[in-house]
C-alpha positions as CSV (number, residue, x, y, z in Angstrom):
1,M,99.4,73.2,35.4
2,H,101.7,74.3,38.0
3,S,101.1,73.9,41.7
4,I,103.4,74.4,44.8
5,A,103.3,72.5,48.1
6,A,105.5,72.3,51.2
7,I,107.3,69.0,52.0
8,S,106.3,67.8,55.5
9,S,108.3,64.5,55.7
10,S,112.0,64.2,54.5
11,S,111.9,60.4,54.8
12,G,108.5,60.0,53.1
13,A,109.5,62.3,50.4
14,A,112.9,60.6,50.0
15,S,111.2,57.2,49.6
16,Y,108.7,58.3,47.2
17,F,110.7,60.6,44.9
18,T,113.8,58.4,44.5
19,N,111.9,55.4,43.4
20,D,110.0,55.0,40.1
21,N,106.2,55.3,39.9
22,Y,105.6,51.9,41.1
23,Y,108.7,51.1,43.2
24,T,110.0,48.6,40.8
25,E,113.8,48.9,40.3
26,D,113.8,47.5,36.8
27,N,111.8,50.4,35.5
28,A,113.5,53.1,37.8
29,E,114.1,56.5,36.2
30,P,116.1,58.4,38.7
31,G,115.8,62.1,39.6
32,V,118.4,64.6,38.4
33,W,120.2,67.4,40.3
34,H,119.5,70.9,38.9
35,G,120.2,74.5,39.8
36,E,123.1,76.9,40.5
37,G,122.8,75.9,44.3
38,A,123.2,72.1,43.4
39,E,126.3,73.0,41.2
40,K,128.0,75.0,44.1
41,L,127.6,71.8,46.3
42,G,129.2,69.7,43.6
43,L,125.9,67.8,42.8
44,S,125.1,66.7,39.3
45,G,123.6,63.6,37.6
46,D,121.4,61.2,39.4
47,V,119.8,61.8,42.8
48,D,120.7,59.3,45.5
49,K,118.2,58.8,48.4
50,E,120.8,59.5,51.2
51,T,122.0,62.9,49.9
52,F,118.3,63.9,49.0
53,E,117.1,63.3,52.5
54,N,120.1,64.9,54.2
55,L,119.7,68.1,52.1
56,L,115.9,68.2,53.0
57,N,117.2,68.1,56.7
58,G,119.5,70.9,56.1
59,I,122.8,68.7,56.0
60,L,125.2,69.7,53.3
61,P,127.4,67.0,51.6
62,D,130.4,68.0,53.8
63,G,128.2,67.3,56.9
64,T,127.5,71.0,57.7
65,Q,124.1,71.5,59.4
66,V,122.2,74.8,58.1
67,G,119.8,76.0,60.6
68,D,118.0,74.3,63.6
69,P,117.3,70.6,62.6
70,K,114.4,70.4,65.0
71,N,112.6,73.5,63.8
72,R,113.1,73.9,60.1
73,R,111.1,73.8,56.9
74,L,112.3,71.1,54.5
75,G,111.6,72.3,51.1
76,L,109.0,73.1,48.3
77,D,107.6,70.7,45.8
78,D,106.9,72.6,42.4
79,T,104.8,70.2,40.3
80,F,104.6,70.9,36.7
81,S,101.9,68.9,34.7
82,A,101.8,68.5,30.9
83,P,98.4,69.1,29.1
84,K,96.5,65.9,28.9
85,S,96.8,65.7,25.1
86,V,100.6,66.0,25.5
87,S,100.7,63.1,28.0
88,I,98.5,61.1,25.7
89,M,100.6,61.6,22.7
90,A,103.9,61.1,24.7
91,L,102.9,58.0,26.8
92,V,100.0,56.3,24.8
93,A,100.8,57.1,21.3
94,G,104.6,56.7,22.1
95,D,106.2,60.0,20.9
96,T,109.0,60.1,23.5
97,R,110.2,63.4,22.1
98,L,107.4,65.1,24.0
99,V,108.7,63.7,27.2
100,E,112.0,65.4,26.7
101,A,110.2,68.7,25.7
102,H,108.5,68.3,29.1
103,K,111.7,67.9,31.0
104,Q,113.3,70.9,29.2
105,A,110.2,73.0,30.0
106,V,110.5,72.0,33.7
107,K,114.2,72.9,33.8
108,A,113.4,76.3,32.0
109,A,110.9,77.2,34.7
110,V,113.2,76.3,37.5
111,N,115.9,78.3,35.9
112,Y,113.5,81.2,35.8
113,M,112.4,80.6,39.5
114,E,116.0,80.5,40.6
115,K,117.2,83.6,38.9
116,N,114.2,85.8,39.8
117,H,112.7,84.5,43.1
118,A,115.3,82.6,45.0
119,E,116.1,84.6,48.2
120,A,117.6,84.4,51.6
121,R,117.2,86.7,54.7
122,N,119.9,89.1,55.9
123,Y,119.6,90.1,59.6
124,S,122.6,92.4,59.6
125,R,120.5,95.6,59.5
126,N,117.1,94.3,60.6
127,P,116.3,91.9,63.5
128,N,113.3,90.5,61.4
129,G,115.5,90.0,58.3
130,E,115.6,91.5,54.9
131,A,115.1,89.6,51.8
132,E,118.3,89.4,49.6
133,K,118.4,87.7,46.2
134,T,120.8,84.7,45.9
135,G,120.0,83.4,42.5
136,N,120.6,79.8,43.3
137,L,118.4,76.7,44.3
138,V,119.3,73.3,45.2
139,T,116.7,71.3,43.2
140,A,116.1,67.7,42.5
141,I,113.7,67.1,39.5
142,F,111.8,63.9,39.2
143,T,109.7,62.9,36.1
144,H,106.7,60.8,36.6
145,D,104.1,59.5,34.0
146,T,101.0,58.5,35.9
147,S,98.3,59.9,38.2
148,R,97.2,58.2,41.4
149,A,94.3,56.7,39.3
150,L,96.9,55.2,36.8
151,D,96.0,57.5,33.9
152,P,98.8,58.8,31.7
153,N,99.9,62.0,33.5
154,L,103.4,63.5,32.4
155,H,104.4,65.6,35.2
156,G,107.6,66.7,36.9
157,H,108.3,67.4,40.7
158,A,110.8,70.0,41.2
159,I,112.0,69.7,44.8
160,S,113.9,72.8,46.0
161,M,115.6,72.2,49.3
162,N,115.2,74.9,52.0
163,L,118.8,76.0,51.2
164,T,120.5,78.7,49.2
165,Q,123.9,80.3,49.2
166,A,123.9,84.0,50.2
167,P,126.0,86.6,48.5
168,D,128.5,86.4,51.3
169,G,129.1,82.6,50.6
170,S,127.2,81.2,53.7
171,W,124.5,78.6,53.2
172,K,121.1,79.7,54.6
173,A,117.4,78.8,54.6
174,L,115.6,79.7,51.4
175,W,113.2,82.6,51.8
176,N,110.5,81.4,49.5
177,Q,107.9,84.0,49.8
178,E,108.5,85.3,46.2
179,I,108.2,81.8,44.8
180,W,104.8,81.4,46.3
181,K,103.8,84.9,45.2
182,N,104.7,84.2,41.7
183,N,103.2,80.6,41.3
184,T,101.2,81.6,38.3
185,T,104.0,83.2,36.5
186,I,106.4,80.3,37.1
187,G,103.5,78.0,35.6
188,Q,103.2,80.3,32.7
189,V,107.1,80.0,31.9
190,Y,106.6,76.2,31.8
191,H,103.6,76.4,29.5
192,A,105.3,78.8,27.1
193,V,108.5,76.9,26.8
194,L,106.5,73.6,26.4
195,R,104.3,75.0,23.8
196,N,107.2,76.4,21.7
197,L,109.0,73.0,21.8
198,V,105.7,71.1,20.9
199,E,105.2,73.2,17.9
200,K,108.8,72.8,16.9
201,L,108.1,69.0,16.7
202,G,105.4,69.6,14.1
203,Y,102.3,69.6,16.3
204,S,99.6,72.3,16.1
205,V,98.3,73.5,19.4
206,E,95.3,75.5,20.7
207,A,94.7,77.6,23.9
208,A,92.7,75.6,26.5
209,G,92.2,77.7,29.6
210,K,94.1,80.3,31.6
211,H,97.7,81.0,32.2
212,G,99.0,79.8,28.9
213,T,97.6,76.2,29.0
214,F,97.0,74.7,25.8
215,E,96.2,71.3,24.0
216,I,97.4,69.5,20.8
217,K,95.0,69.8,18.0
218,G,93.6,66.5,16.8
219,V,93.4,64.8,20.3
220,P,89.7,64.8,20.8
221,K,88.0,65.9,24.2
222,D,86.5,62.5,24.5
223,V,89.9,61.0,24.3
224,R,91.3,63.3,26.9
225,T,88.3,62.4,29.1
226,E,88.9,58.7,28.8
227,F,92.4,59.0,30.2
228,S,91.3,61.3,33.0
229,T,89.9,59.2,35.7
230,R,90.7,61.3,38.6
231,T,89.1,64.4,37.1
232,T,86.1,62.3,36.3
233,Q,86.0,61.1,39.9
234,I,86.1,64.7,41.3
235,N,83.3,65.8,38.9
236,A,81.2,62.9,40.1
237,E,81.8,63.9,43.7
238,I,80.6,67.4,43.0
239,E,77.6,66.3,41.2
240,N,76.7,64.2,44.1
241,G,77.0,66.9,46.5
242,M,80.3,65.5,48.0
243,R,83.3,67.4,49.0
244,P,86.3,66.7,46.5
245,T,89.5,65.3,48.1
246,S,91.3,67.9,50.0
247,R,94.8,69.0,49.2
248,S,96.0,67.7,52.5
249,E,94.3,64.3,51.5
250,E,96.1,64.5,48.1
251,D,99.4,65.2,49.7
252,H,99.0,62.2,52.1
253,A,98.3,59.9,49.2
254,L,101.2,61.2,47.3
255,Y,103.6,59.7,49.9
256,A,101.5,56.6,50.7
257,R,100.4,54.8,47.6
258,S,97.6,52.0,48.1
259,E,98.9,48.5,48.3
260,N,97.3,47.3,45.2
261,Q,99.3,49.8,43.1
262,V,102.8,48.8,44.5
263,G,104.4,46.4,41.9
264,E,102.2,47.5,39.2
265,P,104.0,47.4,35.8
266,R,104.9,50.7,34.3
267,H,102.5,52.1,31.9
268,A,99.6,50.2,33.6
269,Y,97.5,53.1,32.4
270,R,97.0,51.4,29.2
271,T,94.5,49.0,30.7
272,H,93.7,50.9,34.1
273,G,93.1,54.5,33.0
274,A,90.9,53.3,30.3
275,S,89.4,49.9,29.7
276,A,90.9,47.7,27.0
277,S,87.8,47.8,24.9
278,T,87.8,51.7,24.8
279,A,91.5,52.3,25.0
280,I,92.5,50.3,21.9
281,P,90.2,52.0,19.3
282,L,91.1,55.5,20.8
283,M,94.9,54.8,20.5
284,R,94.8,53.7,16.8
285,P,94.2,57.3,15.4
286,L,96.5,58.7,17.9
287,C,99.4,56.4,16.7
288,A,98.5,57.3,13.1
289,M,98.8,60.9,14.2
290,R,102.1,60.2,15.8
291,Q,103.4,58.6,12.6
292,W,102.5,61.6,10.5
293,Q,104.5,64.0,12.7
294,K,107.9,64.4,11.1
295,P,110.8,64.4,13.5
296,N,112.4,68.1,13.9
297,S,110.2,69.5,11.2
298,P,108.9,72.9,12.0
299,R,105.0,73.4,11.8
300,N,103.9,75.0,8.7
301,P,100.4,76.4,8.9
302,R,100.3,76.7,5.0
303,S,101.2,73.1,4.3
304,S,98.8,71.3,2.2
305,K,99.7,68.1,4.0
306,K,96.9,66.7,6.2
307,P,97.0,63.9,8.8
308,P,95.8,60.6,7.7
309,P,92.2,59.9,8.2
310,S,91.2,58.1,11.3
């Protein structure tokens, strides 16, 4: 799944995205810089909080201020979520190759977005501005592994700053209309690349919805449901005639986790997302399935090999 949201708070976003899922330093997995724009600014490797927050506010590494600091949009949060079965096999059954596949797919989607939809506005001929392609984004990518309900949820946040370098070399605000307009296509790129990589790892997949979404064959629906607390909560709200949590409420929760989650150990979903009594029996066949997958072996639909019985 792919979604886009505008970032409303530079300090809140910086605090959230530059820390690990549970704000514990010993488990931190830092974000990474990505994009042609980041390269032009000399940014590579791990994201640091100060540079991240400055760029959201339009301050370049050399101190140059781009645009009006009091009246500017900060950036976009493109969120790419792996299919539930991929999250389960990666984070519960322990196939870390799937985490790397997800990261590659996110980068591929950002590359597509950057090449095809990154634009600035040129005011030289039109006082209202004309869109001009720039082909570069300044993006920080953060990989997270849980949902707010502590379910296994492999997803990446691609935070694109409201910055891009115009063809004349000047830095301008990002004109993001085409990015919003092509939300579905960008998500399809992510799923297509991820599906290809998952199949190369030896898994069989099947279509599961619109826009190229899929699931790994062999991960039963009841297992996916067991590790989908948030979806279950929303469905229950609908059945009870309640209004599901709005997007604005989701965004608020994104930057303000509840106190009882701060300090939780990483992979707390092993006991939170599903109770221990149900999670352990479910994990056994998944781990056996994981052992059956051969590293770097292409999927052969005619192979007589079958996964071990559960």
